N, C-alpha and C positions, 0 to 999 in steps of 0.2 A: 504494500500500500504506500503510495507516494505521499508526500507531505500535503499536497493540494487535496488529495482524496481524504486524508485524515481531517483536515480543516473543514472540508465540505460535509463530511459525516457528522462532525460536531455541530455545524450549522443546521443540518437536517434534524438532529436530535433535539436541539433547543427549539427549533420551529415546531416540532412535534409536541413538545411539552407545552408551549404557549398555545398552540392550536387546540390541544386537548383541554387545557384549562379554560380557555374562552368558550369552547364547545359545551363543557359542563355547566359553566355559568349561564350560557344561553339556554340550556335545557331546563335548568331549575327556575330561572327567572325569565319568563316569557316576555316581560316588558323591556328587557335589556336588549334592544335591537342592535346597539353598537357591538355587543359581544358576538352576535351572529356574524356581523360584517368582519370583525377581526378574526374569528375562527375561519371564515371562508378565505380571507386574504392569506392567512398562514397555510391553509390547504393548497392554495395556488403556489405559494412559495415553496412548499415541499415538492409539489409536482415539478416546478422549475429546477430545483436542486437535483431531483432524480434524473431529469433529462440531461443535466450537466454531467452526471456520471457516465451516461452512454455516449456522449458527444465524441470522445476520442476513438471510439470503436466504429464510427460511421465512415463509409467510403466518401460520401458527399454529405457533410454535416450542415449544409445550409438550411434545409427544411427543419431539422431539429433545433438549430440555433434560432431560427425565426419563431418557432413555437415557444 
């Protein structure tokens, strides 16, 4: 595992913790609309981080980089 992959894995883990925490808050307190948006934004960030793991293995990474 390279240093960049290690830092990216830490970033994904922290984003997962925050996304889970905001998701739990949004589930318990239905009036907390901001918590839903934050949980959704962390989910998008996790998806982006996962795509960055697969970027070096692509033959043509333009589509994945655009996504």
